[in-house]
N, C-alpha and C positions, 0 to 999 in steps of 0.2 A: 590399526584402524585407518581407513582412508579419509582424506579431507571431506569427501562427499558424505561418508557415513557420519563423521563428526558434525557436519552442517545439518544433516537430517535430524540428528539427535538434539541439536540446539533448537531447531525449529519446533520439534515435538515438545521440548521442555517449555518453550515460550507459550505454546497454545495450552499446555497443561496448566501452567501458571495462571493464564487468563481464566481458564475454567475454574480453578480453585478460588481465585479472587472473586469471581462472579458468584460462586456458590456461597462463599463466606459472607459476601455483601448481602445476598438475598436472605440468608439465614439471620443475619443481624437485623435487617430491616423487618423481617417477620416478627422477631422477638420484640422489637420496639413498636409494633403495630403500624408501621409505615410502609407496608409492602405495596409496591407498584411494579407490576411485571415490566421488564424492559421492552420498549417499543422497537419495532422493526420497520425501517423505511428503505425502499429501494429507489435508486435514481437511474433513469434510462436516458441515454443521449439521443435516442431516436425511436420512432415507432417500430422499426425493424428489430432493434434490441429488445423492446418490450414484448413484441410478438414471439420472439424466440426465447424469452426468459433469460436474457443475458444482460443483467444490469451493469452499468459502469461502476456503481458503488452500492454498498448496502450498509446502512447504519443500524447498529443494534445497541440500544442504550447510548452510551457516550463513546462507542468505538465505531470508527468508519473503516470499512474494508474496501479499498479501491482495486478493481480488477486490473490485471496486467494491461497497460496502456502502451500502444505503439503509434507510430506516425510515419507518413511518407517523408521522403527527403533524399537529397542527393548524397549526403554524407552522414556519418554517425553523429557528428556534432550537431548538424541541423535537426536530425531526428531527436536527439537528446533534448535540445532546446524546446522543440514543439511538444514533446512528451511532458516535460516539467510544466509548461504552460497549461496543458490540458489537465494535469493532476491538480495544479493550483486552482483552476476553475472548478473542478469537481469538488475539491475540499471546501471551496468558498460557498458552494451550494448548501453545505451543512454548517456554515459559520466557522470553519476551521481554516488554518493556513499551514504552510510547510513546517512551521515551528511545532505543530502538533503531531507531526509524523514520528512514530516511535520505531517503526520497522520498514525497511525498504528492501525489495528483492529486484535485482536487475538481471534480466535474461538477455544474453547476447550471442550472436553467431561468431563473434570475433573478439575474444578477450583482450588481445594485444591492442587492438584499436580502441577499445573501451578504456584501457589503462592510460593510453596516450591522451584521451579526451577527458579524463576524469576530473581534472581541475575545474572544468566548466560547471561541475556540480556545485561548487562553492558559490555560484551566483544565486543558488536557491536555498542553500543551507549555510549557516555559519558553523565553524568547527565545534563550537560549544553546544549547538542545537542539532547537530547531525544525528540521524537515527542509526540504530543498529542496521547494518547493511550486509547483504549477501550478494555475491556475484556468481552467476551460473552460466556456463557456456553451453549452448544448445546447438543441435544440428540445423534447426530450421525454425522460423517463426511464421505465423500466419500473415499473409499480405505480401505482395510482390515487393522485393527489395528491402524488406524490413530487417534492420540490423540489431535492434534491441527492443525490449518491452520492459516496463517498470510497473511493479505493483507496490502499494504501500498500505500500511495500517496506521491510522491516526487515532489519537485518544483525546477527547474533549476535556478541557479543564472544567472545574465545577461551575464556572460562570457561563458556559455554553449549554444551552438546553436544546 
């Protein structure tokens, strides 16, 4: 089995687990007479995104899905910094922070350059709070000169509504 196949299987297992947990939670809530359907809220960074139906993030219940985020910059390090600042801002919109990130996917056009700059990531995560992370090398990303894009899934604790 290739690394890509194993990664795909892990991603599929993750989403299957979320679906099972959601179904179990809804079933329990219905039995207890406390059923409230999960709400869905989209966040758009611009009117153009809204017109095209491309939200920066979607919150479903206590889970926030942040779309792959990229940024201009002269270097991979500069793009990485700007991307994490944008992700922090998006999560803040939902009352969350980087500590709430459970999964992160990093798409890059140059895996070797990402590996060299990866220590910069610890400015945004502590080793104890770091999310499950996948690195994927891709041929191309949208936007002139874009070297990486990062998407995250964050889970709100019980205190965040």
